[in-house]
Phi, psi and omega in degrees: 000133180292129178261135183257119195249138167247130179248107177271109185097049188285343183265357178276183184300309180294317181299314182293323177291325178296314179300317182298317183282322180294326182295345179280350185232063183296338179280347181252328189226143173233117180280112184261329186221136173232137176227153177214166179272300184232336189280077184289331180296311180292323178300319178296317178300317179296318181296319180294321183283320189251354173050058174290169176290324184208154172230150179226133176249126182296319182277108183295336183299331182263007180302314181301319180295317180295316180300320180294318181295334184249017186296335181258010183252146179278055184234129175288140184236125179230168179211154177107151181295325178296324179294324177295318178298317182294320183284338177294332181256004182297155189278354184271006176232150177246343182229132181239123171272112179269093185236017175291147185274130170075201185300333183299339181276355187297300186297315178300323180291320176298321179296319178297321179293318178301327181278359177077021181286156165286131184242116170274105193265110173248347178272090185295337182297335178302314179281327179297313185280317190222047183304316183293322179291316183298312181295322180294316179297314181297320180295319181289323184272343185085013178295135180258127182252126175231127186285148177257326177313138184300323182291316181285328172298321179298313178299314179304313182295324178292334182271343180301127179088357183271348177057233181262015178302130186292134177264127179280316176190169172238151178237120175267133178266151178224140180292333185093350178069188184284349187245023186305323184257011181284146173277168178302318181298319179293321181295333180296339188245006181288151182253166178295326178298319177293318182293335181280357180261082180286138184289338188236324191246148172260112186220172175290167187295319184295311181291331178292318176295317177301323179294318181295327182267358186069006174294325178303320179290325176297317177296324179292328175298314180296316179299316181297322180301318180284318182299317190247004179064039182250126178289162183304323183292348179248020178239123176249157173233132174233145175276124180229090191302332185282342180055041178262314172274121188270339170171171187219153174238128178257127182257165188295338180274002179098354179278156180228131173255134176233140175257132188233159176169169177291154179286086182218111186294343180294334180293304177294331177297311179298319180298319180298323180280324187270340184312136010272003176279160167241111182281146176293132180224165174253023179291157184303143179258155177278125178249108184293339181287343177255357176235073188272349180233120175242118186248151181221137182220156173287140177291146180267093182277357174281321177271332181242079189287342184300325180296316178295322179294324179293318176299319179299316181294320179296316180293327177289324175074196179059232182269002184293320174299327176297316178298316177304312183295316182296317179296320181293320180299320177292318181296317180296317179300318179294321179294318179296332178268008179062030178273332178224166179271173182301316182282351177280338183301310178295335176294321176298313182297315181299317179301313183294319178300318181291338180266356185266131175276128183289132171243117191291324182224072190287146171280172178298320179296321179291326176292321178294324175294319178298316180299312181297316181294321179299320180293321178295313179300317180295317180296317179296318180297319180294320178297318177296321180297314182297321179294319180295322180295317180297000000 
């Protein structure tokens, strides 16, 4: 059966890879909707090449340019964040790839869930910020959620066929990023340019910085807890520099399942769209004769405090993961603009968490207030820091 796809965030790293892999299977998939935030040029190029039914640009200021580029194309053109939310729940698609970066992906993903769509989830912030709301909405609507992140896809695949067999714990693997062996003194002087050079994966700038600081793994811990109903105490993280084992599930009888493959995001992307089938692909294969050493280490949470802060936020629950995420988004942006150092990012997050009042079962409106307040607190802290440095 032909699947009709909406790609929210088509110009980002996950979105572009999704389009590339889906285009290889025209008999299986039809791309109906593409959305982007600001990159109207690439969105127009995608629309001209793949002829979706509609495109939406979040930034209304660039709507005239996008409309002009597509004036001779049979493609509907919309703009604005509300339009993205509306098209996420529109009836001409059955599967939505939620690949918008950061908090901006929350509302459109919730709308897709309300409409009962199958959601290929790459926007981890949806579960980090509003896991309880998202899962409740999906359960009521019958929306099926399948993870795209390589680690969560690995856990999902390890659980397929296990039914109610008890899980003892799960282990998420992390590459450790480019600074895994750096000392505290060295970390004080790393630049954003260095942090953007990930040793294994090709990703967008925000997630690459998060990977280098281990915040990405912290966000994945929170996401895994909601996806699989696993408490923080049953989630481990190990540093696995080769990125061959993508994650593991430990069962009550002592057995462990691990999902393996080369570090290529197109594999979990394709699996998320094709599940429960596995489509034949020409993607790179794992050759064990060239990967003879697989190493594992404990994460260093003294130098990489973000991972410990994420566990703290998860254990606190409520709106605290939302606060963590908002502070981190501001901190990463400041680091990319060379306003703060690498080791200052967790200081920003820690400050905001300590200033946030816990709400145990927050509504969407309370989460939005938490997000807004967290961003203000983080920005103020960074301004004070810059003044102190001067």
